[in-house]
C-alpha positions as CSV (number, residue, x, y, z in Angstrom):
1,X,0.0,0.0,0.0
2,X,1.0,3.5,-0.6
3,X,1.3,6.3,2.1
4,X,-1.9,7.3,4.0
5,X,-3.5,3.9,3.1
6,X,-4.1,4.8,-0.6
7,X,-3.3,1.9,-3.0
8,X,-1.1,2.6,-6.0
9,X,-3.0,1.3,-8.8
10,X,-1.5,-0.2,-11.9
11,X,-1.7,1.7,-15.2
12,X,-4.3,0.8,-17.8
13,X,-3.5,-2.4,-19.7
14,X,-1.2,-3.8,-16.9
15,X,-2.0,-7.6,-16.5
16,X,-3.8,-8.9,-13.4
17,X,-3.4,-12.5,-12.3
18,X,-6.7,-13.8,-10.8
19,X,-7.1,-17.1,-8.9
20,X,-10.5,-16.9,-7.4
21,X,-13.8,-15.6,-8.2
22,X,-12.4,-13.0,-10.7
23,X,-11.5,-16.0,-13.1
24,X,-15.1,-16.4,-13.8
25,X,-16.4,-14.4,-16.7
26,X,-19.8,-14.1,-15.1
27,X,-18.3,-12.3,-12.1
28,X,-16.1,-10.0,-14.3
29,X,-19.3,-9.1,-16.4
30,X,-21.2,-8.0,-13.3
31,X,-18.4,-6.1,-11.9
32,X,-16.9,-4.3,-15.0
33,X,-19.4,-4.8,-17.6
34,X,-17.3,-7.2,-19.8
35,X,-14.9,-10.1,-19.8
36,X,-11.4,-8.7,-20.7
37,X,-8.7,-10.7,-22.4
38,X,-8.2,-13.9,-20.4
39,X,-5.5,-16.6,-20.5
40,X,-4.8,-19.5,-18.2
41,X,-1.8,-18.9,-16.1
42,X,-0.1,-20.0,-12.8
43,X,2.1,-18.5,-10.1
44,X,4.8,-20.5,-8.4
45,X,5.6,-20.3,-4.7
46,X,1.9,-19.4,-3.8
47,X,-1.3,-21.3,-3.1
48,X,-5.0,-20.4,-3.4
49,X,-6.1,-20.8,0.2
50,X,-9.6,-21.4,1.5
51,X,-10.6,-18.6,3.9
52,X,-12.6,-19.0,7.1
53,X,-16.3,-18.2,6.6
54,X,-15.9,-17.0,3.1
55,X,-16.6,-18.5,-0.3
56,X,-13.7,-16.7,-2.1
57,X,-10.1,-17.5,-1.6
58,X,-6.8,-15.7,-0.7
59,X,-3.4,-16.1,-2.4
60,X,-0.6,-16.8,0.1
61,X,3.0,-17.7,0.0
62,X,3.7,-21.6,0.1
63,X,7.0,-23.1,-0.6
64,X,6.8,-25.6,-3.5
65,X,3.1,-24.7,-4.4
66,X,1.5,-23.5,-7.5
67,X,-1.5,-21.3,-7.8
68,X,-3.5,-21.9,-10.9
69,X,-5.6,-19.0,-12.3
70,X,-5.7,-16.6,-15.4
71,X,-4.2,-13.5,-16.5
72,X,-6.6,-10.6,-17.4
73,X,-5.4,-8.2,-20.0
74,X,-6.6,-4.9,-21.4
75,X,-8.1,-3.6,-18.3
76,X,-8.8,0.2,-18.4
77,X,-8.0,2.5,-15.5
78,X,-11.7,2.7,-14.5
79,X,-11.9,-1.1,-14.4
80,X,-8.8,-1.2,-12.2
81,X,-10.5,1.2,-9.8
82,X,-13.7,-1.0,-9.7
83,X,-11.7,-4.1,-9.0
84,X,-9.7,-2.4,-6.4
85,X,-12.7,-1.2,-4.6
86,X,-14.2,-4.7,-4.8
87,X,-11.3,-6.3,-3.0
88,X,-11.4,-6.6,0.8
89,X,-9.0,-4.6,2.9
90,X,-7.1,-8.0,3.7
91,X,-5.7,-7.9,0.2
92,X,-2.6,-6.2,-0.8
93,X,-2.0,-5.5,-4.5
94,X,1.5,-6.9,-5.2
95,X,3.6,-7.6,-8.3
96,X,4.2,-11.3,-9.4
97,X,5.7,-13.1,-12.3
98,X,3.1,-15.4,-13.9
99,X,3.7,-18.4,-16.2
100,X,1.5,-18.1,-19.3
101,X,2.0,-21.0,-21.8
102,X,5.8,-21.0,-22.5
103,X,6.4,-17.4,-21.3
104,X,6.8,-15.6,-18.0
105,X,5.5,-12.0,-17.5
106,X,5.2,-9.5,-14.7
107,X,1.7,-8.9,-13.5
108,X,-0.3,-7.7,-10.5
109,X,-2.3,-9.9,-8.0
110,X,-4.2,-9.4,-4.9
111,X,-2.4,-11.3,-2.1
112,X,-4.2,-12.2,1.2
113,X,-2.8,-10.8,4.4
114,X,-5.1,-12.5,7.0
115,X,-6.1,-15.9,8.4
116,X,-6.4,-18.8,6.0
117,X,-7.5,-22.4,6.4
118,X,-5.2,-25.4,5.8
119,X,-7.1,-26.5,2.7
120,X,-7.0,-25.0,-0.8
121,X,-9.9,-23.2,-2.3
122,X,-11.7,-25.2,-5.1
123,X,-12.9,-23.3,-8.2
124,X,-15.0,-26.3,-9.1
125,X,-16.8,-26.3,-5.8
126,X,-17.3,-22.6,-6.0
127,X,-18.9,-22.8,-9.4
128,X,-21.1,-25.7,-8.3
129,X,-22.3,-24.3,-5.0
130,X,-21.9,-20.5,-5.0
131,X,-21.5,-18.9,-8.4
132,X,-25.1,-17.8,-9.1
133,X,-25.6,-16.3,-5.7
134,X,-22.2,-14.8,-5.7
135,X,-22.7,-13.2,-9.2
136,X,-25.9,-11.7,-7.8
137,X,-24.2,-10.2,-4.9
138,X,-21.6,-8.7,-7.3
139,X,-24.4,-7.1,-9.4
140,X,-25.9,-5.6,-6.2
141,X,-22.4,-4.3,-5.1
142,X,-21.7,-2.8,-8.5
143,X,-25.1,-1.0,-8.5
144,X,-24.4,0.4,-5.1
145,X,-21.0,1.6,-6.2
146,X,-22.5,3.4,-9.2
147,X,-25.4,4.8,-7.3
């Protein structure tokens, strides 16, 4: 975080590594009105941890681990502001290197800074059990942000 608690936001078109709910096009559409460019990716040395009493995950350091997700590209400055407002205060926006196909590239990601559970978060379980309700909550949040 930057001084006085204000986050330094990436510039437009900086890539964002997403590993949880933001990897679902339905969620992105509700939050920013579209699905930006999206490619499968992974980050080494981190894991996608389940969080206590939450349906979304947190990315935390973990020796020997690999967090699978996606890289979003082509985000505008306005979309970055919306996504940054959407993330909890327990997330820090940090730079990482992501592996996309046969190349590595610098990107940003939201890393979790609070308590996690021992088990990893499951995107498959989230999609099966929570995605429709979560998408609805995202739509409500976005309308409140705009209003």
